N, C-alpha and C positions, 0 to 999 in steps of 0.2 A: 492477604496483606503483604505488600512487597517490602522486603528487608532493604530499605534505602541505605541504612548504615553500612551494610555489607558492600553494596555497590560503591559507596563512597570510599570504603577501605581499599577495594580493588583498584580504583582509580588513583588514589593517593600513593599506593604502594608500588605502582608500575609507571614506566616512563614513555612507552610507545604503544600506539593503538592503530589497528586497521579496522575501519568502520565500513560496513556494507549493508545492503538491503535487498529486497526481492526484485525479481525480473519485472520489467515494465513498471517502474516505481511511480507512485502517486505522490501527492503533496505531503501526506503524512510521512511517507517513507523518506523523501528528500528533506522535508522540513526537520524531521527528527535527526537525521544525519547531520545536517548543518548546525542545529542547536547543540548537539552533543559534541561536535567538532570544536565549537567555540568555547564550550565548557572546558575542554581539554587544553585549548590554546591559552585560555586565561590562567590555567594552572602551569603553564610553560611545559606542557607535554608535547611529544611528537605525535602527530595524528595524520592519517591518510584516509580519504574516502574513495573507495574503489567499488564500482558496481558492474554487474554483467551488462546491463542495458545502458544505452546512451540516455542522458537526461532529456526528458521531453521538452520541446521548445517553450511551452508555456510555464515551465518550472525553472528555466534558466535564470530568471531574476533572483532566485534563491542561491544561485551558484556564483555569487559575487566573488571575484578574485580567482575564479576557475579552480576551486578547491576540490571538485569532484572529477574523478577520472574513470573512463570506461576501461574495463579489464583487458589487459594485453598480457598473455602468459609470459611472453619473452621479457617483459618489463617488470611485471608485478608479482609473478609466482613466488619469487624468492622472499618477498615481504612476509608471507605467511609463516616463515620460520625465523624471521628477524625481529618482528615486533614482539612485545610482551603479551599483548591481549588482542584477541579477535572479538569484535563487537557485532552481533547480529541484531539489526533494528527493524521492527515492524514485520517480522516473519518468524516462524518457529519450526520450519521444516527445511532441512538442508538443501533439498532439491530445488528450492525456490531461488537459489543463486546460480543455477544452471552451470555455466562453464567454470564457476568458482567452487562448485560443490566438493570436488575431490581434494584440491589443496586445502580447503577449509577443514574437511574431515581428517585429513592426514596430519595436519599441524599438531604439534605437541604443546603448543602455547595455551595459555588460559583462554577459554572461550566463554563468552557471556551472551545472553539473549535478553533483550528488553522488548516486550510485546504485549498486545492486548487481544490476540486471537485465541480461539479455542483449539483443543486437541494438539498440544505441542508434542514434537518428537524429542526424544532424549539424545541430543547431539551436542550439547554444551556442558560446561562444568557448573555454571551458575545460570539460573533462569529467573528473571525478574518480570513476572507476568501476572496480570490481573484483568480479567475480561470485563470488569465493571467500568474500566476506563473507556472513554469515547474515542481515544486516539493514543498512539504511542507518544505523540507530542504532549499529550495531557500527562502521561507518566513522567516525562522529563521535566515538565513544569513542577509537578509535586516533588520530584527528587530535589530540585533546586531549592524550593521553599522549605522542605522539611529538614534538609541537611545544611543549608547555607553554604554549600560547597563553593559557590561563586555568587556574585551579585547579578541579579537579573537585570539586563539592560536591553536596549532596542535591538542590538545585533542578534540577541538570542530570542527576543520577543517576536520579531517578525516571522521567522520560520515556525515557531511554535503556534502562532496565530494561524498561519496557512495550514498547518497540520490539523488543528482542531476544527477550523472552519470547514474544510473539505470533508473530513471524516464524519462530521455531523450533518452533512448535506446542507451546508449553509444554515446550521442550527435548526434543522427540522426533524432529525431522526430521534429515535427513542431515548438515546443516552444524552440528549441535550437537557441537562438538569440545571437547577438554579446555581449549583456550584460552577458549572461550566460558564454560565453567564458572568459570574463573579470573577472567574479567571480572565475572561475576555475583557471585562472592565479594567482589570489591572493592567493587561497588555496594552489597552488603548491609552491608559494613563502614562504609559512609558513612551508613547508616541506612535504606536502602530496606526496606520491609516487603512481602515477597512475597505474603502472604495478603491484605493490604489492596488491593494492585494487582489481584490476581486477582479479588477480590470486586467491585471496581469494573468490571472488564472483562467478567466472565462471570456473575456471580451477582446482577445487578440488572436482568434482562431485563424489558421490559414484557410484559404478558400477551398482547398482540397478536403479539409475536414468537414466543412459545411456541406459540400457536395456528397461526401461519404455518409453524413447523417441523413441526407435526403434519400439515399439508396436504402439505408437501414430502415427508415420510417416507411418507405414504400413497400418493404418486405414484411411488415408486421402482419401476423396472422393470429387468430384467436382459437382456443381449444377449450374443452371442458366447460361447456355452457358459458363461454366468454370469461372464465375465471383465470385462464392462463393466456398470457400474451407473449409471443416470441418473435424475434427478428433474426435475420441471417445476413452475414457479410461474407462474401467470397473473396478468394485471392484475386479473381478477375476484377472485382471492385477496386481493390487496392492498386492493382497495376494500371487500370484505366484512368484512375483519378490522381495517381501519384500520392496516395495517402499512406499512413502508417498505422500499425497496430495500436500505438499509443494514442492515436486520434480517437479511438473508440471509448475512451474513459467516460463513464456515466451514460453511455448510450442506452444501456439496459434499463435504466430508470424510466425511460419514456414509455415502456410497456405498462408500467404501473399507473401512468396518467390516464389510461383508458378506463372508462366506466366499467365497474364490476371486476376488473382484473386485480387479482390478489397475489399472483405469482408471475414474475417476468423472467424471460430467458433470452440471452443473446448468444448466438452461435457465430464464432469467428473462425473462418478457414485460414490457416497459416501455411507457410511454405513447408513446414515440417509438422504435419498434424493439424489439430484445431483445438480451440479452447471454448469453454462455456461459462458464462456468468449467470448467476441466479440472484434474484431479488424477490423479496416477499413483504407482505403486510401482516400485521398482527403476530400470531404465534405459530406461523407456518415455518418449520425449522429447515430452511434450505441448506444449512450447514450439514445436516444429516443426509440430505439429498445429494449434495456434492461429494460427501464422504463415500457414498456408494460407488462413485466413479473415481475414487482415489484423490479427491480434492478436499476442500475444507473452507473454513472462514467463520463468519458470524451467523447467528440465527437467521437474520434477515438479509445477509449479503455474503455470498460465497461463490466459489468457482472451482473448475476442474480443468485439467490439461490432458489432452489425448495426443499420443505420438503415432497416430495412424492417419491415413488419408481417406477415411470412410465417413466423413461428417454427414453426408446426406443419408447414409444408411443408419447412422446412429441417432439422428434427430427423432424419428418415431419411437425409438427405444427409450430415449431420455424423456420425451414427452409422456410416454406411458407411465414411467416411474414417477414423474412429477405429479401426475394426476392422483396417485395414491396418497400424496401428502396433503391433498385438499380435504380428505375425510376427517 
């Protein structure tokens, strides 16, 4: 149970906030930041949203007014010691902010984390976390409703809807409960347009992303009596197509659309190492699989990052370990 009254107290007792989220942010990350920002602005607080990564182009519609900045140490590092509170949204391990990790750790200001992922690191003063929530945006919705800290309006409802819709896989994942649908109904009553948000998120892909998806689908291979499906994207693919790492969002889920596949893996070669995304069906705990390689996440959706350039060598190692989770 999250102590929303304590979160409200921290907000009301302080005047300036630096909000951030994880590398390669998704709609829950950006949506939660924007919703939290507008809560603070309605309370006449100073607020800054600063991220390690550039906002993906399909999420720019949430950045109305250009309120989100990409971290520049020369410009933003001093803020970590000037604001009253640092806010970590949709992540619970400090290394997830990459270039911002050290100034975040070094700051003596109040640090809070609002999140719904498992296995949190002890790097903040206050953590507001519950893994039963379908999204961090879901937590922010409940915070508003349970504390009445501000009135919920369309400006806040839109990013919360984007957060919940995407983190539930368009309302098809396990945590899509009747409560979630009641929340969505309330957001729609406030004026949220589902088709417009879906169009912005999924129906405005750059041609380079579609071509990259083609490469990924062409690479799909099956293992373990067709129970594991995996795909590979190389740095050569990115370079040749002019695509970006952020374009790979949700690619891994295509593995699970193959008959009999219950565990899907996406290997992405980066300029500095590689990363792996895991997805599963049923009770296969890919969060534990990811943890074996220094990663983490949810039971059915997790990932890990490697800072070595031996992806091809590691693929059979990771596949071998993945097979043990099918038993």
